[in-house]
C-alpha positions, 0 to 999 in steps of 0.5 A, spaced: 499 499 499 503 506 497 505 510 503 502 518 503 507 523 505 505 527 512 502 534 510 507 539 511 506 544 517 503 550 515 508 556 514 510 560 521 508 567 520 514 569 524 519 564 521 524 570 518 524 573 525 525 567 529 531 565 524 534 572 526 533 571 533 537 564 533 542 567 529 543 573 534 543 568 539 549 564 536 553 571 535 551 573 542 554 566 545 560 566 541 562 573 543 560 572 550 567 569 555 570 574 559 566 580 556 560 576 559 558 582 564 560 587 559 554 592 559 553 592 551 553 584 551 548 584 557 544 589 554 544 585 548 542 579 552 536 582 555 534 585 548 534 578 545 530 575 551 525 581 550 524 580 543 523 572 544 518 574 549 515 579 544 515 573 538 511 568 543 506 573 545 505 575 538 504 568 536 499 567 541 495 573 539 495 571 532 492 564 534 487 567 538 485 572 532 485 566 528 480 563 533 476 569 533 476 570 526 473 562 525 468 563 530 466 570 527 465 566 520 461 561 523 457 566 527 456 570 520 454 563 516 449 562 522 446 569 522 445 568 514 442 561 515 437 565 520 435 570 515 434 566 510 429 562 515 426 568 517 425 570 510 422 564 508 417 564 514 415 571 512 413 569 505 411 562 505 404 559 509 407 555 515 402 549 513 403 548 506 410 551 505 407 555 498 407 563 498 402 566 503 398 571 501 402 577 501 408 574 497 403 572 492 400 579 491 407 582 491 409 577 485 403 578 481 404 586 482 412 585 480 410 581 474 405 585 471 409 591 471 413 587 465 408 583 462 401 579 462 399 573 466 394 568 467 391 567 475 387 561 477 383 562 483 381 555 486 377 554 493 376 547 496 368 545 495 365 544 502 371 544 506 367 547 512 363 540 512 370 536 512 372 540 518 366 540 522 365 532 520 372 530 522 376 535 525 381 540 523 387 535 523 383 532 517 382 538 514 389 540 514 391 533 511 386 535 506 389 542 504 396 538 504 393 533 499 391 539 495 397 543 495 400 536 493 396 536 487 397 543 485 405 542 485 404 535 481 401 539 475 403 546 474 408 548 469 415 550 472 414 557 471 408 557 476 407 560 482 403 557 487 400 560 493 395 560 499 391 566 500 385 564 505 384 557 509 382 553 503 383 558 498 389 558 493 392 561 487 396 559 481 400 564 478 402 563 470 406 568 467 406 569 460 400 564 459 394 566 455 387 563 455 389 558 451 395 555 455 392 557 462 385 553 461 388 546 460 392 547 466 386 549 470 382 543 468 388 539 470 388 541 476 381 540 478 381 533 475 387 532 479 384 534 486 377 530 484 381 524 483 386 524 489 385 519 494 384 523 500 382 517 504 376 521 508 373 517 514 367 516 509 370 515 503 368 521 500 371 525 494 374 532 495 373 537 489 374 544 488 371 550 484 376 554 479 376 561 477 381 564 471 382 570 468 388 573 464 391 580 466 395 584 461 401 588 463 400 594 467 394 591 471 395 589 478 393 584 483 387 587 486 384 587 479 386 580 477 384 577 483 377 580 483 376 578 476 378 571 478 374 571 484 368 573 480 369 567 475 370 562 482 364 564 485 360 563 478 363 556 478 360 555 485 354 557 483 354 553 477 355 546 481 362 546 483 368 542 481 368 546 475 372 552 471 369 558 470 373 563 466 372 571 468 369 573 461 363 568 463 365 562 459 365 555 463 369 549 462 364 543 465 368 537 469 371 532 464 367 526 464 372 522 467 378 523 471 383 517 472 
């Protein structure tokens, strides 16, 4: 088995000074003898001893400084981690991990300053009945299951947010009606087909409102239009997608 050479010791910052001290020591010893008590010789010896102490103390301070710098770097990394965690918590829903309402508003307004988008608003049908019948832990599982469905279907460019208890948004930057409508119905179909395993074996569905917002619009306008379409879907029998202009996409005949 090949032998690995031992790692070289790190260079001494004071190597040149140490060598100069050693050379001075040698000269001091070589010219000692009878003149050992001469004032100059004695003063030189004291100076060498003081310089040696100074080097030792300087090395100790450098080691302490290195340790302090390492601790400071570790603390800085920890602070950066905490700042990232705080930023995540400020922008994300604590239960689902998707964007919260404030973050969705900011994202939509920012994107609408540069281009258009499609906005989907969806609401879980009869969610209050789930909470009242089976309790909030089951309701939370339903919410998490709906989020799983959304994440599994939306395109890579989409952003998912929770804007209320059982209400969610999907932001589709740059998409028009022709591209956004199939996404909305695919989401509806995924939720209808998802096995939520409720105690009474009932299914979960959701109603959807969809609008397309042009550049220069804002969240309030886009959300208001999508929300009107959502309530049209509720009034039309739920488990369906309605477009802000009033066009309805009926549920698919079968959802695998």
